[in-house]
C-alpha positions in Angstrom: -49.2 44.9 53.5 -48.5 41.4 53.5 -49.8 39.2 50.6 -52.8 37.1 51.2 -52.1 33.2 51.5 -52.1 31.8 48.4 -55.0 29.1 47.7 -55.1 26.4 45.0 -58.2 25.1 44.6 -58.8 21.5 43.4 -61.2 18.4 43.6 -58.5 15.8 43.4 -56.8 14.7 46.8 -53.0 14.5 46.6 -51.9 11.1 47.9 -50.4 12.0 51.5 -51.7 11.7 54.8 -54.5 13.8 55.6 -53.6 14.4 59.9 -51.9 17.7 59.2 -54.9 18.9 56.7 -57.4 22.0 57.6 -60.4 19.9 57.9 -63.7 22.3 57.4 -66.6 20.4 59.5 -69.8 21.8 58.5 -73.4 21.5 59.3 -76.0 23.5 57.3 -74.5 27.2 57.2 -72.4 26.4 60.7 -68.9 25.4 60.9 -66.8 23.3 63.6 -64.1 25.6 65.1 -61.5 25.5 67.9 -61.5 27.9 70.7 -58.7 28.9 73.1 -58.2 32.4 75.0 -60.5 34.1 72.4 -58.6 32.8 69.2 -60.3 31.0 66.7 -58.5 27.8 65.0 -59.9 24.8 62.6 -59.4 21.6 63.1 -56.6 19.1 61.4 -57.2 15.6 60.4 -55.5 14.1 62.9 -58.5 15.0 65.5 -61.0 13.3 63.1 -59.3 10.9 61.1 -62.8 9.1 60.1 -64.2 12.4 58.7 -61.1 12.9 57.2 -60.7 9.7 55.4 -64.3 11.0 53.3 -63.9 14.5 53.3 -63.6 16.1 49.9 -60.8 18.0 48.8 -60.9 21.5 48.2 -57.1 22.7 47.8 -54.2 23.8 49.4 -53.6 26.6 51.2 -49.5 27.5 50.9 -49.2 23.9 50.9 -51.7 22.8 54.1 -54.4 20.6 52.2 -57.8 21.8 53.1 -61.4 19.0 53.0 -64.6 19.5 53.6 -66.8 17.4 55.3 -70.4 17.0 56.8 -71.3 16.9 60.6 -73.2 13.9 61.1 -76.4 15.1 61.9 -77.0 13.9 65.2 -74.5 11.9 68.1 -71.8 14.1 67.4 -70.1 15.9 70.4 -67.7 18.6 69.5 -64.4 17.8 71.4 -63.0 20.3 74.4 -63.0 23.7 73.2 -64.7 23.4 69.9 -68.2 24.6 69.0 -70.2 25.0 66.0 -70.8 28.8 64.8 -72.6 30.4 62.2 -70.0 30.4 59.4 -70.6 34.1 58.4 -69.8 35.4 62.2 -66.0 34.1 61.1 -65.2 37.2 59.5 -62.4 39.0 60.9 -62.2 36.1 63.0 -60.3 34.3 60.3 -58.0 35.3 57.7 -59.7 36.2 54.4 -58.4 33.0 52.6 -59.7 30.7 55.5 -62.7 32.9 55.2 -63.4 32.0 51.9 -62.5 28.3 51.8 -64.7 28.0 54.5 -67.5 29.1 52.4 -66.3 27.1 49.6 -66.5 24.1 52.4 -69.8 25.1 53.4 -71.2 24.6 49.7 -69.5 21.2 49.1 -70.9 19.8 52.5 -74.2 20.7 51.4 -74.1 19.2 47.8 -72.8 15.8 49.6 -75.5 15.7 52.1 -78.2 16.6 50.1 -77.3 14.3 46.7 -76.9 10.9 48.5 -79.8 10.0 46.5 -80.8 10.4 42.8 -83.9 12.4 42.8 -85.2 10.4 39.7 -85.4 7.0 40.9 -84.1 7.2 44.9 -81.2 5.1 44.2 -77.8 5.8 46.2 -75.3 7.9 44.1 -71.7 7.7 43.6 -69.1 9.6 43.5 -67.5 10.4 40.2 -63.5 10.0 39.8 -61.8 13.2 38.4 -64.7 15.5 38.8 -66.5 17.0 41.6 -69.8 15.3 40.9 -72.3 12.6 42.1 -73.8 10.3 40.0 -76.8 7.8 40.0 -75.8 4.3 39.1 -78.8 3.3 37.6 -79.9 6.1 34.9 -76.5 8.0 34.9 -77.9 11.2 36.2 -75.2 13.6 37.4 -75.5 16.1 40.6 -73.1 18.9 40.6 -72.8 21.4 43.5 -75.6 23.7 43.2 -75.3 27.3 42.6 -78.1 29.6 42.4 -77.4 32.8 40.4 -78.6 36.1 42.4 -78.1 39.8 40.9 -77.4 42.5 43.3 -77.7 46.1 41.8 -76.9 49.9 43.2 -79.1 52.1 41.6 -77.9 55.7 41.4 -79.7 58.7 41.0 -77.0 61.7 40.1 -74.9 61.9 43.6 -77.1 59.9 45.6 -77.6 55.9 45.2 -80.8 54.0 46.7 -80.3 51.7 49.6 -83.0 49.7 51.1 -83.6 47.8 54.5 -84.2 44.4 53.9 -87.0 42.8 56.7 -84.5 40.4 57.5 -81.2 42.2 58.3 -80.5 43.6 61.7 -81.8 47.1 62.2 -81.1 49.6 61.0 -78.5 48.4 58.3 -79.2 49.4 54.7 -77.8 47.8 51.6 -78.1 47.2 47.9 -81.1 45.5 46.3 -80.7 42.1 45.4 -82.8 39.3 44.3 -82.7 35.8 42.7 -82.9 35.1 38.7 -86.0 32.8 37.7 -85.8 30.3 35.2 -85.9 31.8 31.5 -84.9 35.2 33.0 -81.7 37.2 32.0 -79.6 38.7 34.6 -80.7 42.2 33.5 -84.1 41.4 33.5 -84.0 40.5 36.5 -82.5 43.6 37.8 -85.3 45.4 36.3 -87.8 42.8 37.6 -86.3 43.0 41.3 -85.9 46.7 41.4 -89.3 47.1 40.1 -91.4 44.8 42.5 -89.0 46.0 45.8 -89.0 49.6 45.4 -91.0 50.7 42.6 -89.2 52.3 40.3 -87.5 51.9 36.8 -83.9 51.4 36.0 -81.8 51.8 32.9 -77.9 51.8 31.9 -77.6 48.2 33.4 -73.9 47.8 33.5 -72.0 44.6 35.1 -69.7 45.1 37.9 -68.6 42.0 39.1 -69.2 38.9 40.8 -68.9 37.3 44.4 -69.8 33.6 45.5 -72.1 33.8 48.5 -72.3 30.8 50.3 -74.2 32.4 53.4 -77.1 32.1 51.1 -75.5 29.2 48.6 -75.5 31.5 45.7 -73.5 33.3 43.3 -74.0 37.0 43.7 -73.4 38.8 40.6 -73.6 42.7 40.5 -74.8 45.7 38.6 -74.7 49.5 38.7 -78.1 50.9 37.5 -79.1 54.6 37.2 -82.8 55.8 37.6 -85.2 56.2 35.1 -88.8 57.2 36.7 -91.0 55.9 39.3 -91.7 57.1 43.1 -90.2 54.9 45.9 -92.4 52.7 47.3 -91.4 49.5 49.8 -93.0 45.9 49.0 -93.4 45.6 52.6 -92.5 42.2 52.6 -88.7 41.9 51.4 -87.8 45.5 51.8 -89.3 47.7 54.6 -87.4 51.2 54.3 -85.5 52.5 51.2 -83.8 55.9 50.4 -81.6 58.2 48.5 -78.4 58.5 50.5 -75.8 61.0 49.5 -71.9 59.5 50.2 -71.9 62.1 53.3 -74.8 61.0 54.9 -74.7 57.3 55.0 -76.9 55.0 57.2 -75.2 51.9 58.4 -73.9 49.7 55.4 -72.5 46.1 55.0 -69.3 45.1 55.9 -66.3 45.4 53.4 -66.4 41.6 52.5 -69.6 41.9 51.0 -70.0 42.6 47.0 -72.9 45.2 48.5 -69.9 47.2 50.3 -68.3 47.1 47.2 -70.9 48.8 45.1 -71.2 51.1 47.5 -67.5 51.9 48.1 -67.0 52.3 44.4 -69.9 54.8 44.0 -69.0 56.7 47.0 -65.3 57.0 45.1 -66.6 58.3 42.0 -68.7 60.8 43.7 -66.1 62.0 45.6 -63.4 62.0 43.0 -65.8 64.3 40.8 -66.3 65.0 37.1 -62.8 63.8 36.5 -63.2 60.4 38.5 -66.3 60.0 36.3 
């Protein structure tokens, strides 16, 4: 297996032409791509010199500079072969490195659009040299790219795992439970609260698993495992419409491998199949 392309992140743009740079042009959660004969590619700075000149530097992918810029809200016509697509649909159509950079680009472009003016006094903000920030020139309030922390948890009960179908997920996809952290709440408290609210059960032995930036909700997903501690399954009927305990040998449709939800599921499946020696 060949190694993944090396991406070196940075916010300091190099002093070199942007014509050959990869340009990640975003509008909301959509990205501009070029499609020819079924193959997807990204535009370069040469195709959009004005946007490239104002774009935000993301870093270099194997020596190729990468920039992000928001597309104008109106008056923009994609070039021949170009189209705006939901960035999430590019999984398995772009390589993993470009897909990850696309997620980063969505967040940076959104930050640039939503913080053009100060939320306190309404003055136009200015880019801050040397860091990823905009600042109000009047009251000096800084504005950084927003990251909304959320927990995601796989609850287990012996050799079974709790999976649920969210009302917004395509039927019949089942996944782990997740929710955003409230102000003043720890991540572990969020795990306990969200599981109780969504499916009615209590948990114990909450353990950190890993994290993953998730630009499709502009959040940072912090993954946990937890064990069933009591209670009967009872879905809230709003966010969660169905939930059940599943054995690794009888899984419903589950998320694709790009998500931390799938990483949680796969890790538990491997542990169960390994038996006591893998515990």
